[in-house]
C-alpha positions, 0 to 999 in steps of 0.5 A: 500500500502506498502512502500519500503525501497528505497521509505522511504529513498527518503522521508527522503532525501526530508525532510532532504533537506528541513531543512530550512522549518522545522526550525530544524538544523541537525548535521548529514550530510544528505549524510551520514545518509542514509546508516548507520541506527544509523546516520539515527536514530540520524537525525530523532530524531532531528525532530521527537519524539522518539516513532515515530522514533522507529516505523519508524526504526522497519518498515524499518527493515521489507522487503517489501511484495508484494501487494496481491490485485487483478487487476481490469478490467481497470488495466488489459486493461491498461497493455494489452494496454501498452504491445501491444504498446511496442510490436507493436513498437518493431516488426514494427521496426524489420520488417521494417529493415528486409524487407529493408535488404531482398529487398536490397539483392533481387534487386541486383540480375540480375534475379529480375531486369529482372523480374521487367523490364518485368512486367513494359513493360507489364503494359506499353503496356496494359496501352498504348493499353487501352488509345489508344483504349478505351480512344483516346481523352486522346491521342488527348489532349496531346500537343506537 
């Protein structure tokens, strides 16, 4: 696995922030050391041998290379699962909002209101007929 420049800087920041644990005082302000390579080198030389610092500084100059390993089956399944969850969440929110907007527009129209009233009346009539003819005991149980 190849470590990027930002990851190295983060590691160095953590090391510099833990000065009291290392037992070495650094004369360079940690906030200034990260941008300037010479200051970073000076800070590292106070904590590490020169040959390690040279290796580190030479590696830092290289640009990170992408990983060239193939994805495993589980990696692919994990990626598919993550993408599916995100898409489902995104589409469900958008679909819900679009449906609400369309229903609000449709319910404001007089034609739709009349159609809903007619359908409701037909259902009520069929329910009443079914209850009165097929199940008269239900009507008899109603107490007034």
